[in-house]
N, C-alpha and C positions, 0 to 999 in steps of 0.2 A: 927653899927661903923665899920671903916675900923681895922683889924688886926694892932697891935702895928708896924711888921715890915715894912707892907705897909704904914703906917703913916710916918716912918721914912724915907721910900725911898721917898715918895712926897716931905717932908721937904727939903731933899738934892737937890732933883731936882730945886724945886723952887729956893733955894738959889743960885745955880748954874748959873741959867739965869742972874744973874747980875754980875757974878764974871768968869765963864768960860762956856759960852753957846755952844763953839764948842766941849769942852770936854764932857758936859752933852749930846748933843746930839749924839755923839758918843758911849758913853756908854748906853744910852736909845736904841739904835739901837740894839747893842748887846745883851740887854735883851730881846728885841723885837724877836731877831731870835734864843734865846736859847731854846732847846727842852728839853722835860722832861726826866731825866736820868731812866735809869730800874729799880731802885728802887722805882720809884714814881707810880708804876702800882697798881691799886687797884686790890682788890681779884676778884673783877666782869671781870677785864681785863684779869687777869691771868688765870680764868676758861675758858674764851673765846677763849685763845690762846690754852689751852691744848683741848679743844674740837676740834680745828681745826688742831691737830696734822696730823690726818690721811689724811687731806685734802692736807695739804702740803708736805706731803710722797709723793704724786702723782705727783708733779710738779719737773721739771727739774730747778736746781738753778744756777744762773750763778753771777759771780762779774765782774762789769762793772768799767772802771775808766773813770770819766768825764773831761770835758775841763778844770776844775778846779782843777785837780790832785785829786778827793775825790772819794772813792770806794762806788758803791751803789748796793744792791742784786737786782735782775731780776728774777723773778719766772715764767717759762714756763709750762703752762698747756696745753697738747693736748686734741683735741676735743674729746668727748664722744657721738655717736660712732667716731670710728675713721674715718668713711667715711660716708659723709653726702648723705642722700637719693637723693638729686639732683645731685650726681655725683661728688665725692671728696671733700676733707678738702676746707672749705670758708676760707676767708681771716683771718688776723690778726687783734686782737682787744687790745688796751694799757689801761689799769686799774692803776688809780693813786688816792690814798686815801688821807686823808686831816691831818690835825694837829692833834696829839697824836692818831695816828692809824697808820694802818700796814696791809698787804696783807691777814690776816687772817679774819680781819674786813669785807673785800670785797667780802668774801666767795659766798655769794647769786649771785651776779653779775657775779663773775667768771662764777661759775656753770651754770646759765643761758645763758651765751656764749657757754660754751663748750657743752651744751646739744643742741645748735641749730647748732653745727658743725664748730664754731670756735677756732682758736688758740688763747690762751689770755696770754698776758705777761702782769703781774702785778709788777709794783715796789715798793719797799721800799724806800722811799724819804730819804736823810740824815739825820741821828739823830733818824730814826724809823725803828722799826721791825729789819730786818737781817742788816741792813745797820749804819756803824758806825758813830761817831761822836754825837755833840750835838748842832749843829747849823743848821739852816733851813730858807732860803729866798728864794725870786722868782728867784733871779739869778741862785743859785746852785739846785733848783727845776727843772727848764727849763733845765739846762745843764743835769739834770738825765733823763729827756724826750728825750731830742736830742742824747744820747748816746744809748740810747734805739732803737731811729729810727734809727741809724747807723747799729745797730747789727740785729733788727728784722723786720723793717719797709718795706714797708710803711703800714700804718695802716688803716684799713677799718673806723674806729673811735677810738678815744680817749675818754675814760669815767672817768670823775672825781668826787669825793664827796668832798664837801667844799671846804678847799685850793686847792684840786686837780683839783677841775673845773676849776678855776682861773687860776693855771698852765698850764691846757690844752688850753685854750684860749690864753695865752700868748706864750706859745710854739708854736702854729699854726700861730701867728701873728707875730713871730720874735721879740718880744719886748726886748730882751737880745742883744743888738748890738754884741756880740762877737759871737753869734751863729746864724747859719741859721734856718729860718722856718722850722717848722716839718711839712712833708706832711701827710695828713689825710682827708679821705672824709668826715667825720662827728665828730660832738662832743657832746656829753652829759654832761652838767653839774647839778650835784645833790646837791642842797642845799649850793651854792656857792656864794661866796661874788663877786659882779661886780665891786667895787670902792677899790682900794688899797689906793688912797688919803683919803677917808673916813674911812678906817680902820685906817690909821696912825693918823689922826686927832682924832679919838676916844681913842687910846691908849695914846695919847698924854695928853687928857684931863684927862684919869685916874690918869696919874703920876703928873700932874699938872705942865707939860712944859710950859715955856714961849713961846712966838713967836721965839726968836734967838733959843733958844733950837730946837724947833720944826722944825727950817728951817736947824738947823744941822742934823737932823735926816734925813730930806728929802734928803739933800744933800747926804747921804751915800748910798740912794737906787740910786741915777744916778751914783755915783763912781763905784758901782757894776755892773749896768746894762746898762751903757752907755746913759740911757734916763731919763729924767726929772719924776718925780713921776706923772705926769699929764698924760703922756701916759698910763698908768695902770688903764684904766677904761674899762671895757669890752663891755659896750654899744657903745663905741665910738671904740675901737677895732673890733668890729663885724660889723660895718657900712661898713668897708673896708675888710672884711672877709667874703666873700659871700659863705660860707659854710653851709650846713643845721646844725643847732644846736637844740636841745632839752633843754630846761631849765627847771628842775623839783625842787618844792619846798614846803614845807609844811607850811599851815598858821599858825600853832602853833609853827615854830620854833623860840626859844628862843637865839640861838647862832647867827644865821644869818637872819636877816630879810626877808620876802618872797618877799620886796619890791625891794631887790637886784636883784631876779629873774626878776620883772616886768621891772625893769630899761634895763637889758639884752634884754627883749623882743621887747623893743621900738625900737632897732637897725633896724628891718625889717620884711618882712614876712618869709625869711628864718628862723628866730627864733621862735619856736615854744614853748610856754608856757604850762606847766601841774601842777596844784597845788593840793595838797593833803590835807588832814584835820586830826590832831590828831596824827599823826607819830613823829613829832618833829625833831630834827636835825639829830640823829643818827639812829633811828629805819627805818628811810627811806629807807636806802640801802638794806635794807632785806624785805622789802614788795614786796609779790608776783606780785601784780599789777605794782609796779615801775620796777620790773625786766622784766615783759612780755613788758611793754612799751618801755622800753631801748632796750632791744633786737630787739625788732620788728622794731623801729624807723632805726638802723643800717640795718636790712634786708631789708629795702624798697631799698637801695641802691644796695644789692647784686642780688635782685630780677630783679632790672632794667638790671642791667650786663649781666644776664642768658638770658633776652628777645631778648637782642640785640646781 
């Protein structure tokens, strides 16, 4: 049985379909964008942040202002060792976390690239980690990636986990009309959703939204991004984005189905699929083999550049 407050919210949205569907859609969209407050951290999350304190102390911290006027935190990690055996520092990699996450949770990925000789920029998306606010959506997330590219790009790769992987694809594809596409040589999407329309449809079902209210929700997407919600299908975007892409997903992911990665892989041979087993949605980003494959995939481009 759903908790009482969820049942009340569903009843309100169901009734609003008949009297104020536009208002219901706007309210539902704002609910969708609402990020967890600092007090909602679990004890496990607080411990993870505390354990990563020394790691974060190694970074150079930046405050960037996006196209939409929001402030986002970017953390710059220098390579270890400072000079790569092949002769100097390699290129820069951008790391983007997912919903209810932050740079500290991406530590294994960041350290993997640092050890391989890359400079790493890790973003805290709006309303997460060191970035203020209580609102996150595709538009302001892509704006965060865009301003990071302006300051630190171009990127050898953008590596995103969960929502961050979808953000990486949309930033490279230029799906937010007010923002220029972000230049990157490669994309790694780990445990990432591929279909925003499907995500919003599931959200609408959970809230018991009627068809007119659902249409109003989708209109908010177009208002913010300049594009209808149907544009935000990674499999379709990747057809027209011939970058090498690595889609990594766990078969036992209960938050985002592995079918999302399979759908992305159908875009063409430039999208590789790597499936794991038993890691779930969150432990996957700390798995040594996932880190190794991620770094190796990006390193293929660097190796060819050296040979030429």
